[in-house]
ROBA-833359 format. One record per atom (N, C-alpha, C): x, y, z; residue in one letter. Coordinates in steps of 0.001 Angstrom, whole numbers, plus 500000, padded with zeros to 6 digits. Each point is the difference from the previous one (the first is absolute). Example, Ala and Ser with C-alpha at 12.3 -4.5 7.8 and 13.67 -1.06 7.14 Angstrom:
BEGIN
513190494310507800A 499110501190500000A 500900501200500000A 499650501050499280S 500820501190500060S 499230501090500730S 
This chain:
BEGIN
500853498825499997M 499146501179500002M 500899501231500006M 499772500921499090T 500833501202499910T 499568501037501030T 500874500995500199L 499695501075500921L 498729500731499557L 499783500107498685Q 498819500674499481Q 498729499310500467Q 500014498674500173M 498805499260500349M 499798499860501498M 501037500159500782Q 499894499830501437Q 499538501300500659Q 499155499889501005R 499579501159500764R 501066500280501045R 500602501161499919R 501040500400500939R 499486501165500837R 500329499989501284R 499621501076500915R 501249500763500414R 499915501321499876V 501135500857500350V 499492501082500950V 500737500221501072L 499723501065500963L 501129501013499903L 499628501259499794I 500985501084499974I 499756500877501215I 501091500235500742I 499933500855501178I 500872501215499695I 499344501094499669E 500695501203499539E 499123501200500299E 500569501025500633D 499225501186500332D 500125501115498953D 500788499776498967D 500111500938498883D 499042499554498899D 498815500592499987H 498972499561499070H 500287500360498550H 501022500827499760T 500380500287498614T 500584498760499333T 500430499037500778L 500549498755499446L 498934498964499685L 498780500236500461E 498942499004499852E 499748499651498539E 499827500992499149A 499727499741498576A 501207499338499328A 501193500430500373I 501218499434499400I 500135498525500351I 499888499683501282L 500145498606500426L 498859499123499488L 498782500535500003A 498868499239499465A 500219499708498517A 500485500981499262G 500274499796498586G 501066498950499750G 501051500047500801I 501077499008499864I 499474498609500322I 499270499866501104L 499464498698500387L 499022499449498962L 499125500833499501H 499018499517499024H 500622499771498626H 501162500583499735S 500714499660498754S 500639498623500120S 500306499578501221I 500529498659500219I 498872498980499850I 498869500315500632S 498823499123499902S 498753500818500329S 499093500115499038P 498765500770500248P 499126499412501104P 500229498757500371S 499149499370501005S 500515500180501432S 501087500751500172I 500511500209501361I 498967500761500824I 499726499473501186E 499109500663500942E 500877500875500896E 499766501298499966L 500874500958500670L 499274500682501160L 500629499966501171D 499521500738501171D 501055501047500336D 499546501203500388W 500903501102500312W 499623500546501370W 500976500124500892V 499792500649501292V 501154500974500237V 499763500976500883D 501018501012500196D 500784499885501309D 499715498937500766S 500748499793501237S 500171498514500282S 501018499695500756A 500225498596500379A 498886499524500941A 499451500907500789E 498899499622500884E 498807499517499174E 499668500745498937N 498895499601499127N 500322498694499283N 501242499829499600A 500423498761499333A 499893498822500954A 500397500198501234L 499922498945501000L 498544499557500201L 499095500949500008T 498565499688500114T 499557499139498824T 500412500371498784R 499633499226498799R 500542498572500064R 501258499876500389V 500626498678500048V 499298499141501053V 499730500567501176K 499340499238501058K 498572499634499608K 499283500886499318Q 498649499661499525Q 500052498852499008Q 501007500022499122G 500152498920499033G 500232498675500697G 500822500015501044I 500283498764500757I 498723499537500711I 499300500931500612L 498774499684500739L 498932499401499080L 499860500555498812H 498968499540499062H 500519498945499026H 501212499515500267K 500632498952499186K 500044500370498515K 500208501282499763K 500146500474498628K 501459499786499605K 500228499694498747N 501357499795499542N 500871501191500381N 501189499716500478S 500904501074500374S 500501500718498745S 500654501085500200Y 500546500775498881Y 501197499239499418Y 500050499965498662N 501159499408499335N 501207500908500140N 499745501318499986L 501071500982500081L 499520501162500852L 500877500436500894I 499751501210500817I 501140500958499680I 499635501198499572I 500970501045499685I 499826501086501051I 501072500319500722A 499876500983501072A 501106501042499931A 499594501252500128D 500960501067500198D 500534499857501437D 501157500556500266I 500536499921501361I 499344501017500908I 499962501249499536F 499480501091500826F 498543500258499638F 499103499703500945L 498548500045499760L 499302500847501049L 498752500333499715E 499160500610501027E 499859499002501134E 499811500491501219G 499830499122501145G 501326499708500683G 499967499090500927S 501166499747500843S 500811498764499594S 499513499226499039I 500694498781499580I 500655500252498648I 501278499685499888T 500724500166498740T 499755498786499092T 500367500154498759G 499912498880499069G 500884498854500392G 501154500299500598I 500913498940500466I 499362499226501149I 499392500713500948E 499332499330501116E 498835499157499493E 499265500519499009F 498912499239499429F 500505498729499326F 501076500105499262W 500615498821499358W 500369498946501067W 500581500448501099Q 500375499077501058Q 498771499301500598Q 498916500731500174T 498752499428500487T 499416499001499014T 500037500379498720C 499434499124498953C 500788498716499822C 501271500017500329S 500766498772499857S 499456498917500938S 499273500413501047V 499361499061500909V 498532499762499610V 499259501091499708L 498568499885499703L 499709499357498652L 500762500357499003C 499753499470498648C 501314499693499322C 500662498940500466P 501333499674499509P 500071499623498521P 498859499644499390K 500023499637498585K 499917501205499076K 499687501180500558S 499928501209499185S 501401500493499686S 500211500379498754T 501256500595499589T 499952501485500348T 501131500551500380F 500049501381500466F 500986500800499164F 499654501236499703L 500871500940499299L 499988501297500780L 501159500466500407I 500132501288500699I 500406501039498965I 499396501200500102M 500440501092499139M 500175501248500837M 500962500817499569S 500275501231500739S 500957500877499198S 499988501265500357S 501000500908499443S 501288499934500825S 499983499214501061M 501191499775500826M 501060499301499139M 501258500410500098P 501048499286499254P 500058498525500388P 500283499144499034T 499993498550500215T 500948499601501118T 501194500568500052D 500947499605501034D 499503500383501401D 499309501111500114Y 499438500403501287Y 498878499043500399Y 499165499598499030F 498951499018500261F 500591498703500551F 501028499505499334L 500606498740500429L 500604500127501402L 500593501152500319K 500527500223501342K 498870500076501038K 498859500568499597S 498903500171500959S 499349498682500401S 500038498998499140I 499382498711500368I 501000499052500643I 501274500325499942G 501013499172500640G 500722499093499012G 501276499841500222Q 500824499262499046Q 499738498511499987Q 499363499470501017H 499738498566500056H 498565499640499645H 499250500984499519T 498608499788499630T 499893499773498508T 499205499030499619I 499712499797498578I 498987501048499586I 500366500795499041S 499204501141499593S 499002499629498915S 498815500621500055P 499092499861498853P 500576500829498850P 499541499777498781P 500439500837498892P 499711501467500302P 500828500869499459F 499915501438500266F 499899500744498687F 499013500897499882L 499811500818498817L 500210501461500375L 500961500633499318S 500298501400500288S 498985500923499352S 499698501073500709K 499198501085499463K 500962501120499580K 499736500760499014P 498785499983499194P 499941498721499166P 498758499550499816I 499767498729499301I 500288500183498506I 500775499072499482R 500241499918498542R 499122498835499534R 499037500321499135S 498944499030499687S 500538498685499443S 501016500024499147G 500533498753499457G 500602499119501074G 500793500575500875E 500617499255501104E 498909499480500944E 499024500838500289C 498917499618500908C 499205498824499406C 499651500098498731K 499222498949499344K 500768498683500003K 501301500039499652D 500812498797499986D 500083499358501372D 500191500838501035M 500136499479501354M 498691499360500469M 498902500691499793I 498707499471500454I 499612498736499224I 500210500010498701A 499691498796499184A 500819498814500483A 501254500237500352G 500843498922500510G 499529499498501359G 499468500878500818L 499524499601501324L 498667499266499940L 499175500347499035L 498697499335499869L 500178498640499334L 
């Protein structure tokens, strides 16, 4: 079964709504059948993930999270929580933070999720997301 035929669920956690159309366009160019949820804080994302678990809804195939979000939970903290709550979900961190600083912030002995630098370059973003899905 190809990616085009499979129903994929993607959660984007990003408080910059100017990226919504860009990321939705990239995702739907990969597969028009992608089911996309967008929230602006890790707290709202955590609610969605927990509701999915409670209602036995399929977990997200991919979670894309900015590091710096509205609310008190960062994208990194959310990723750490999700590694326990939904370990089968693939995670992508994005930020305007330099890559080396990101790697230092999570610790040298931690296996890092893929990292996408902002500003987003659509070709690089599409290739990375398609590879993760």
